[in-house]
TORBA-563344 format. One record per residue (C-alpha): residue number from 1; x, y, z; residue in three letters; chain. Coordinates in pm, whole numbers. Layout:
ATOM     k       px       py       pz     r   c
ATOM   NUM        X        Y        Z   ALA   A
...
This chain:
ATOM     k       px       py       pz     r   c
ATOM     1       64    -2696     6677   MET   A
ATOM     2      -44    -3047     6576   LYS   A
ATOM     3     -213    -3096     6912   LYS   A
ATOM     4     -404    -2770     6870   ILE   A
ATOM     5     -522    -2865     6520   ILE   A
ATOM     6     -607    -3227     6600   SER   A
ATOM     7     -770    -3171     6940   GLN   A
ATOM     8     -847    -2813     7037   ARG   A
ATOM     9     -985    -2677     6710   VAL   A
ATOM    10    -1233    -2967     6662   PRO   A
ATOM    11    -1346    -2927     7023   PHE   A
ATOM    12    -1406    -2554     6979   LEU   A
ATOM    13    -1584    -2602     6645   ILE   A
ATOM    14    -1818    -2864     6794   ASN   A
ATOM    15    -1881    -2682     7119   ARG   A
ATOM    16    -1943    -2337     6974   ASN   A
ATOM    17    -2072    -2413     6623   GLY   A
ATOM    18    -1789    -2216     6466   ILE   A
ATOM    19    -1825    -2179     6089   LYS   A
ATOM    20    -1514    -1972     6013   LEU   A
ATOM    21    -1158    -2025     6137   VAL   A
ATOM    22     -890    -1773     6035   ILE   A
ATOM    23     -523    -1848     6086   ILE   A
ATOM    24     -302    -1543     6037   ASP   A
ATOM    25       67    -1556     5944   SER   A
ATOM    26       62    -1930     5886   ILE   A
ATOM    27      416    -1952     5748   ALA   A
ATOM    28      562    -1768     6046   ALA   A
ATOM    29      496    -2077     6256   LEU   A
ATOM    30      710    -2283     6019   PHE   A
ATOM    31      972    -2019     5946   ARG   A
ATOM    32     1085    -2023     6308   VAL   A
ATOM    33     1119    -2401     6328   GLU   A
ATOM    34     1321    -2456     6008   PHE   A
ATOM    35     1648    -2306     5887   SER   A
ATOM    36     1707    -2163     5540   VAL   A
ATOM    37     1860    -2492     5424   LYS   A
ATOM    38     1552    -2689     5534   GLU   A
ATOM    39     1309    -2533     5288   THR   A
ATOM    40     1195    -2866     5141   SER   A
ATOM    41     1122    -3003     5489   GLN   A
ATOM    42      938    -2685     5577   ARG   A
ATOM    43      731    -2707     5259   ALA   A
ATOM    44      645    -3069     5336   LYS   A
ATOM    45      537    -2981     5691   ALA   A
ATOM    46      329    -2689     5561   LEU   A
ATOM    47      155    -2913     5304   ARG   A
ATOM    48       79    -3169     5575   SER   A
ATOM    49      -61    -2895     5798   PHE   A
ATOM    50     -277    -2771     5510   GLY   A
ATOM    51     -409    -3122     5449   ALA   A
ATOM    52     -507    -3152     5816   GLU   A
ATOM    53     -690    -2820     5798   LEU   A
ATOM    54     -865    -2927     5478   HIS   A
ATOM    55     -984    -3249     5645   ASN   A
ATOM    56    -1115    -3053     5944   LEU   A
ATOM    57    -1303    -2814     5717   ALA   A
ATOM    58    -1469    -3105     5536   ASN   A
ATOM    59    -1541    -3302     5851   GLN   A
ATOM    60    -1706    -3016     6040   TYR   A
ATOM    61    -1850    -2818     5750   GLY   A
ATOM    62    -1658    -2507     5840   THR   A
ATOM    63    -1444    -2269     5639   CYS   A
ATOM    64    -1076    -2240     5730   ILE   A
ATOM    65     -883    -1946     5589   VAL   A
ATOM    66     -506    -1917     5616   CYS   A
ATOM    67     -336    -1589     5539   VAL   A
ATOM    68       31    -1511     5525   ASN   A
ATOM    69      268    -1220     5516   GLN   A
ATOM    70      456    -1206     5188   VAL   A
ATOM    71      812    -1078     5169   SER   A
ATOM    72     1057    -1046     4886   LEU   A
ATOM    73     1357    -1161     5089   LEU   A
ATOM    74     1258    -1385     5377   PRO   A
ATOM    75     1608    -1385     5529   TYR   A
ATOM    76     1858    -1108     5582   LYS   A
ATOM    77     2138    -1280     5388   ASN   A
ATOM    78     1916    -1473     5148   TYR   A
ATOM    79     2138    -1436     4841   PHE   A
ATOM    80     2454    -1525     5033   GLU   A
ATOM    81     2294    -1853     5146   VAL   A
ATOM    82     2196    -1940     4788   LEU   A
ATOM    83     2546    -1881     4658   VAL   A
ATOM    84     2724    -2065     4943   ALA   A
């Protein structure tokens, strides 16, 4: 993902004059890579990713919109993990 954000997206924005980038289900990318017990690491990675996107938006004068699916219980046994 970092390679796409740091290399491919800037190339496409420059080449095609893109003014709007929409990333759907942003957290899903991070949910797969981190376990339930790694929520602080996942949050840190997500913040870093957001900062990179913010820098790209400022650098290229484009708008980047990230949307996400919201769920009440992100994991099947969410409460059991909290209690354990």
